[in-house]
Phi, psi and omega in degrees: 000139176248141180221154170209157179248151178207139174261121184295129184258330187288142184300329184273355182068203180265086178270189189305313183297312181292322177297318179297319179293323178292318177301316179298318178296319180293326184289351178283352186239154176283331184296151174278147181234128178238131178250131179239133176224116185067233180257012180249145177231155180213151174291129181293351180260005183240107186299317181293325177295318178297315180295330178293343177289340179063044184287117182251173175301141181073006175286140176266123178245153173241133178245122178250132180236128181219127178154189187295333181244032186298328182297306181289325179297315180296319179297313183289322179291324176296317177298320179299310183294324178295326181276333190241344181242000000 
């Protein structure tokens, strides 16, 4: 399993548009993706679950990637959050 942490920088947090883009990025990989914020976790492929985390600006999130392509998935998802969140 590969994991990384990230502090959300954008003022609106992970709202519908950003959650949808993250789901699309996750769907490119076979590996499972779990996003954790505080004491809540969500499947990275489920937009409503991600939005239910209530990720706001300055929130610390952890992204866990596990599966056959976890190495490349973790690298690309980390790049995605750094560029978009």
